[in-house]
N, C-alpha and C positions, 0 to 999 in steps of 0.2 A: 505494499499501498504506500502510495507514494501524496503528500498534500499536495493541491493547485493542478493534480491533473484533471483535468475533463473528460478524456478517453479511454480507453480501455490499449496496452499499444502488449504486442506480442512478439516473444522470442523462440523458434525452433535455432538451437544454437548447439555445435557441434565444434571441434579443435578442426584445424583446418589442416591443410599440407601446407608442409613449407616445399617453397619454391623450386628448391630440387631433389620434389618426390616425382617422378619418372613416371605418377600418374595424371602429375598436373596438367599435361595438354587436355589428357581430354574431359577435365575438371574446367578448365578455361570455356567448354567448350561444352557443356554441361550449366553448368552454372549463367551462361547467356538464355539458354533458351529456356532454364525456372526463373530467373527471377531480375535479367539483366538488359532489360527495355522496356520500353511502356507497351510492348504485345505481347511478355512475359508468359509462361503461364501460368506466374502468381499474379500475373495484372489480370491475364482475363480473367482466370477464376474469384478470384477479388473484388474486383472494381466493374469489368466491363460487364459479367452476366449478370451481377444483381445491384449494384451503385453501393456497396459494402464498406469502401474506402474508399477516403484520398486514394493512399498511398500500399507497393506491396513490394517486393526488393529482396536482394538475398545482396550480402556485405562479406568482404571476406577479409581480416586484417591479419591475414595470413604476412609473415615476411620468409628470411632463410630455417628460422626454426616455427612452429607451430601458432596458434591463434586461436581465434577466434573466429568462424562459419559462423551465417545467421540469415535464415529467414524470416524475415521479420512483418506487419501490418499492425493497420493502431483500427479503429473506429469508437463508436458513442458506447459507452459500458453497458448498455443496454442490449445490447445485439456483441457481445464479446462471445457466448457459448457457442450461437451461429457461424462465428465471422473464422476463432476459434478450427471446429469440423470442418468447414470449409480449407482454412489451412495446411488439415492434417491430413485433408482428402489428395488436394493437390497433389502434394506433399507422397504420398502414396498412389495414386495412378502416375506419378510422372517417376518412380524409386521401382514399379513393377512394369509399365509398359514403355517407357525410354524416351527417346526420342523418334520423330522422325528422318529420311532420308534432305525430307526438302530442310528444315530446322537447322537441321548437320549443317549445311550449305552457308544458309542464315547466319548462323553463327560465327563461319571459318571471312567470310564476306565480311559481317562487326570488324572480326578482331585484325583483319588485312588494313580494312578500312581505318581504322582507330592508328592504326598503327603507322597511316599518313600525316593523320593528325599529331601523334607525336615528334615527328621530323619537322614541322613549319619553320624550325627554326634555328641557326645553330647554337645556341642554347639550351633550346631542346637537345641536343643532341650530346650536346657536352655533360649536360643534367644527369644525361640515360648511363651516357661512362659509365662514368662521378659512382653513379647507385652502385651500376655494378661491382663496379672497384670499391666499392665502397663494400657493399656483399659480398667478396671474395668469389661472385659469378667471371666468366668468361665473358671476353667481351663479348654485344648480340646475345648475349646470354636469352634476351628475352622475348630478340626478334624469333632467334632459333624456337620456342618452347610455340608460339605462330604458328611457324613454317611443321615445326611435329605434328599439329594439333589438326594440320592443314590435310596429313598425310593417314590420319584412322579412321576406318570405317562407320557405320552411323551404329554397327552392332559392337562396334570394338568399347565404343561409347560407352555402348546403350551395356553395355557390361562392366565398366568401370561404375554407372551411376545405380543395377544393382546393390551395390557391396555397400559404394561410402555413403548411398544417403538412405540405409539401411532404419528401417524408423528406431527401432532399441539405437542408432549412434545418433538419436539427439534427446535435449532438455528440454523443454519450455519453461521458460522466461516470462511472464505474467509481470507486469506495472498498470495497479489500477487506484483511483481514486480514491482520496480517503474513504 
């Protein structure tokens, strides 16, 4: 319970993957499909279909060490039970059925296109290089992750989804009005 909240905030949390985990390229695709854009699985299930929330998505606080990966949303207090059930349902369907080939292709297109936005200036390129160096990652590491992701089939990504998104790996966190 938290003072001054007017809505309920829900997160399904689990340990994230470190940047160097060999499964990370599959994770990049899966995460984008589940919660990485306005027409992601979570947005469609929680916002577009019934208008239960203004926002839903995923966040990854990972680094070279695991941190927190979360699927989250918020809603009015009286809608907390139904939206939690919808969030659980969307996560379960994602884990059980995985992604389609069209979703895989769309995620790869996004990852490649977003990489281009990260290279618009010398400063951006330099900061990326310094980040890789600071984290003891080889030069071009983040670009290589995207290229590795692009070589994965939907079946390979779905195998990752079945394991990583297993419901028992997640803990629900609720922030509710006092």
